[in-house]
C-alpha positions in Angstrom: 92.1 121.9 58.9 93.6 125.3 59.8 90.7 126.2 62.2 91.7 127.4 65.7 88.4 126.4 67.2 85.7 123.7 66.8 82.1 123.9 67.9 80.2 120.8 68.7 76.4 121.4 69.0 74.0 119.2 70.8 70.3 119.9 70.7 67.2 118.9 72.8 63.6 119.8 72.4 61.3 119.7 75.4 57.5 118.9 75.1 56.7 122.4 76.6 58.3 124.2 73.7 61.8 124.9 75.3 64.7 124.1 73.0 68.2 123.7 74.4 71.4 123.9 72.4 74.5 122.8 74.2 77.7 124.0 72.5 81.2 122.7 73.4 84.0 124.9 71.9 87.4 123.2 71.6 90.5 125.2 71.1 93.5 123.9 69.1 96.5 123.1 71.4 94.5 123.9 74.6 92.9 121.9 77.4 90.3 124.5 78.0 86.8 123.8 76.7 84.2 126.6 76.5 80.6 125.5 77.2 77.4 127.4 76.7 73.7 126.5 76.9 71.4 128.4 74.7 67.8 128.0 76.1 65.2 129.2 73.6 61.6 129.5 75.0 59.2 128.7 72.1 56.4 127.7 74.5 53.6 129.8 76.0 54.8 129.9 79.7 57.9 131.6 81.2 60.9 129.4 81.8 63.3 129.6 84.7 66.3 127.3 85.6 69.8 127.0 87.1 73.0 125.8 85.5 74.7 123.1 87.6 78.2 121.8 87.0 79.6 118.8 88.7 82.4 116.3 88.6 82.0 112.7 89.6 84.7 110.1 90.2 85.7 107.1 92.3 88.9 106.9 94.4 91.7 105.2 92.5 92.0 101.5 93.0 95.8 101.9 93.0 97.1 104.5 95.4 100.4 104.7 93.6 103.9 104.2 95.2 103.8 103.5 98.9 106.9 105.7 99.2 105.4 108.9 97.6 102.3 110.7 98.6 100.4 112.7 96.0 96.9 114.1 96.6 93.9 112.6 94.8 90.5 114.1 95.5 88.4 117.3 95.2 89.3 120.9 95.7 87.6 124.2 95.5 88.8 127.8 95.3 86.8 130.8 96.4 87.8 134.5 96.8 87.0 134.3 100.5 88.5 131.0 101.6 91.1 130.6 98.8 92.3 127.1 98.0 90.8 124.2 99.9 91.0 120.5 99.6 87.7 118.5 99.9 88.9 114.9 100.0 86.8 111.8 99.6 86.7 111.3 103.4 85.3 114.8 103.8 82.6 114.1 101.2 81.7 110.8 102.8 81.3 112.5 106.3 79.3 115.6 105.3 77.8 117.3 102.3 79.5 120.6 101.4 77.2 123.5 101.1 78.7 127.0 100.6 77.9 130.2 98.7 80.7 132.1 97.1 81.3 134.5 94.1 83.2 133.0 91.3 86.0 130.5 92.1 86.2 127.0 90.7 85.7 123.3 91.7 88.0 120.5 90.6 89.0 116.8 90.9 92.8 116.4 91.2 95.2 113.6 90.8 99.0 113.5 90.6 99.6 115.3 87.3 96.1 116.0 86.0 92.9 117.7 87.0 89.4 118.4 85.7 87.9 121.7 86.8 84.7 123.7 86.3 85.3 127.5 86.1 82.0 129.6 86.3 81.8 133.3 85.3 83.7 135.1 88.1 80.9 137.7 88.6 78.3 135.0 89.4 77.4 133.7 92.8 77.7 129.9 93.1 76.3 127.4 95.5 79.2 124.9 96.0 78.1 121.4 97.0 79.4 117.8 97.4 77.6 114.5 97.6 78.4 110.9 98.3 75.6 108.9 96.4 77.1 105.5 97.3 78.9 102.9 95.3 82.2 104.5 96.2 81.3 107.5 94.0 81.8 111.1 95.0 80.5 114.3 93.5 81.8 117.9 93.7 80.0 120.7 91.9 78.3 124.1 92.0 74.9 125.6 91.0 74.7 129.0 89.4 72.1 131.8 89.8 68.7 131.4 88.3 68.0 132.7 84.8 64.7 133.1 83.0 63.3 133.4 79.5 59.8 134.6 78.7 58.1 133.1 75.6 60.0 134.1 72.5 63.2 134.9 74.4 66.6 133.0 74.5 68.8 133.0 77.6 72.4 131.7 77.7 74.5 130.0 80.3 78.3 130.0 80.1 81.1 128.0 81.7 84.6 126.8 81.2 85.7 123.2 81.6 89.4 122.4 81.9 90.6 118.8 81.6 94.3 118.3 81.3 97.8 118.4 82.8 98.8 120.8 85.6 100.8 123.1 83.5 101.3 126.0 86.0 101.6 128.9 83.6 98.6 127.8 81.7 96.5 127.3 84.7 97.2 130.8 86.0 95.8 132.2 82.8 92.5 130.4 83.0 91.2 131.2 86.4 92.5 132.9 89.6 94.2 130.4 92.0 93.9 127.4 89.5 97.7 127.1 89.5 97.4 126.1 93.2 96.2 122.7 92.0 99.9 122.0 91.7 100.2 121.2 95.4 103.5 122.2 97.0 101.9 122.3 100.5 103.2 124.7 103.1 106.3 125.4 101.2 104.6 127.0 98.2 106.1 130.4 98.9 109.6 128.7 98.2 108.6 126.2 95.6 107.0 128.6 93.2 110.3 130.7 92.6 112.3 127.4 92.5 110.0 126.1 89.7 110.2 129.4 87.9 114.0 129.2 88.0 113.9 125.5 86.8 111.6 126.5 83.9 113.9 129.4 83.0 116.9 127.1 82.9 115.0 124.6 80.8 114.0 127.3 78.3 117.8 127.7 77.7 118.9 124.1 77.8 115.8 122.3 76.5 116.5 119.2 78.7 114.8 118.8 82.1 117.6 116.5 83.3 120.4 118.9 82.7 118.1 121.7 84.1 117.8 119.8 87.4 121.6 119.5 87.6 122.1 123.2 86.9 119.4 124.2 89.3 120.9 122.1 92.1 124.3 123.6 91.4 122.9 127.2 91.6 121.2 126.4 94.9 124.5 124.8 96.3 126.3 128.0 95.3 123.7 130.2 96.9 124.3 128.3 100.3 128.1 127.9 99.8 129.1 130.0 102.8 126.5 128.4 105.1 127.6 125.0 104.1 131.2 126.0 104.5 130.6 126.9 108.1 128.9 123.5 108.7 131.7 121.5 107.0 134.4 123.5 108.8 132.7 122.6 112.1 132.6 118.9 111.0 136.3 119.1 110.1 137.3 120.5 113.5 135.2 117.8 115.2 137.0 115.2 113.2 140.3 116.5 114.3 139.1 116.0 117.9 137.9 112.5 117.3 141.1 110.7 118.8 140.9 112.9 122.0 137.2 112.2 122.3 137.8 108.4 122.0 140.5 108.8 124.7 138.0 110.6 127.0 135.5 107.8 126.5 138.0 105.1 127.5 139.1 107.1 130.5 135.7 107.8 132.0 133.8 104.8 130.7 130.2 104.9 131.8 130.5 108.1 134.0 128.5 110.3 131.7 128.7 113.4 133.9 132.5 113.5 134.1 132.7 112.6 130.3 130.5 115.6 129.5 132.5 117.9 131.7 135.8 116.8 130.1 134.3 117.2 126.6 133.0 120.7 127.3 136.3 121.7 128.8 138.1 120.3 125.7 135.7 122.2 123.4 136.3 125.5 125.3 140.1 125.0 125.0 140.0 124.3 121.4 137.3 127.0 120.7 135.1 124.5 119.0 131.3 124.7 119.1 129.8 121.2 118.3 126.5 122.7 117.5 127.8 125.4 115.1 127.3 123.2 112.1 123.7 122.6 112.8 122.1 126.0 112.1 123.5 126.3 108.5 122.0 122.8 107.7 118.7 123.7 109.3 118.4 126.9 107.2 118.9 125.0 104.0 116.4 122.2 104.8 113.2 124.1 103.8 114.7 125.0 100.4 115.7 121.5 99.5 112.3 120.1 100.7 110.6 122.7 98.5 112.8 121.5 95.5 111.8 117.9 96.3 108.1 118.9 96.0 108.8 120.8 92.8 110.3 117.8 91.2 107.6 115.5 92.5 104.6 117.7 91.4 105.8 119.0 88.1 104.0 117.4 85.2 106.7 118.8 82.9 109.0 115.9 84.0 106.4 113.3 83.0 107.8 111.3 80.0 110.7 113.9 79.9 113.8 112.4 78.2 117.2 113.0 79.9 119.9 110.7 78.4 120.7 107.2 77.5 118.2 104.8 79.3 116.5 107.6 81.2 113.6 108.6 79.0 111.1 109.4 81.8 112.1 111.5 84.7 108.8 110.9 86.5 109.4 107.2 86.6 111.9 105.1 88.6 115.3 104.3 87.0 114.6 100.9 85.3 118.3 99.9 85.7 118.7 101.3 89.3 121.9 103.1 88.4 120.9 106.4 89.9 119.8 104.9 93.3 123.1 102.9 93.5 125.1 106.1 92.8 123.1 107.9 95.4 123.9 105.2 98.0 127.6 105.4 97.0 127.6 109.2 97.5 125.9 108.8 100.9 128.6 106.3 101.9 131.4 108.7 100.9 129.7 111.6 102.8 129.5 109.2 105.9 133.3 108.7 105.6 134.0 112.4 105.5 132.0 113.1 108.6 133.2 112.5 112.2 132.4 109.0 113.4 129.7 109.0 116.1 130.9 108.1 119.6 127.9 105.8 120.2 128.7 102.4 118.5 125.0 101.7 117.8 124.6 105.1 116.2 127.8 104.4 114.1 126.3 101.1 112.9 123.0 102.8 112.0 124.9 105.5 110.0 126.7 102.7 108.1 123.4 101.0 107.2 121.6 104.2 106.0 123.3 104.3 102.5 122.1 100.8 101.8 118.6 101.5 103.2 118.3 104.7 101.2 119.5 103.0 98.0 116.5 100.5 98.3 114.2 103.3 99.3 115.1 105.6 96.4 114.9 102.7 93.9 111.1 103.4 93.8 111.5 107.2 93.5 111.1 109.1 90.2 114.4 109.3 88.3 114.3 113.2 88.4 114.2 113.2 92.2 117.0 110.7 92.5 119.0 112.7 89.9 118.6 115.8 92.2 119.9 113.9 95.2 122.8 112.3 93.4 123.8 115.8 92.1 123.3 117.4 95.5 125.3 114.7 97.3 128.2 114.9 94.7 128.5 118.7 95.0 128.3 118.3 98.9 131.2 115.8 98.7 133.3 118.1 96.6 132.6 121.1 98.8 133.2 119.1 102.0 136.5 117.6 100.6 137.7 121.1 99.7 136.9 122.6 103.0 138.3 119.7 105.0 141.5 119.6 103.1 142.1 123.3 102.3 140.2 125.6 104.7 140.1 123.6 108.0 143.8 123.0 108.3 144.5 126.7 107.8 142.1 127.8 110.6 
């Protein structure tokens, strides 16, 4: 009681006079475990050995939700190659053998990891093995150390076993925070998570933090979205005339296209002007999607009422249904596609996405519901107020 650390000592005595003491040092409130081996040579001959660290696991029997991909497998980080995944297929095909200074080796799954972190000034031999039985090994061998008779040598290492808390991981080893895998959008996802975390520090609720963050992102893209919605409003105005052209020219696509281009020129409408603003926003919202999917902070995070775990699907399917309703409203606000088949597909999409998102974590669906609701409000305002005045 009251102690900040706890040492657990394990001892072993060899027949040749070498005594080994293995010491685990646990820290209160921390997932980092310090490990050291004290090798005392009480024999008559010099002793020499290497410290090896390895992690062994089998692939999960349950791959998780069929709708959400999260990486499970090995990863290493070296100063030269940086972060690199070594998945189970890689280990089965070929054995890794690489020399590097410092770094770390880990086994990852969705929210958690186990990692060996050697002294960063030591050269390590990274390796992987597939010994059979659906087992896979990832590890490293350190430099040789020796002890003459009467001497003691010490090997040191750090073992981390716990959740992917980004701020904490960054303090333990260089690049360890990359175990939170945002993929190619890491450069956008990291500042988005920083902002989400800052909002949470003020509100103390991850659900409301997601809502506020989505609002801030929508405000940042307000003018871009306004341009897109204004273009949609103009296209909606031209819908009766487009229908008339379709009835006049029937299946003559060339004359139909010529008539449409002439009308767009006369009305000074660019049908593609609304696409660029949407394309610019897509990477940001995909990055936010990965932030909400990968952040262990949302695991078992309470929001309100029945939503007591933002990393699990909504048990009552309220959020997926609301998302489907908001998608349907958005569809009503947009111009109706000229192609009847495309129009039918667009009508079916809200129902399809409602079923699809029923299996998504509640935090992700909350983000989409909030984003859709804000988009509806913005589109309605622009369509009713700005577009008529243009």
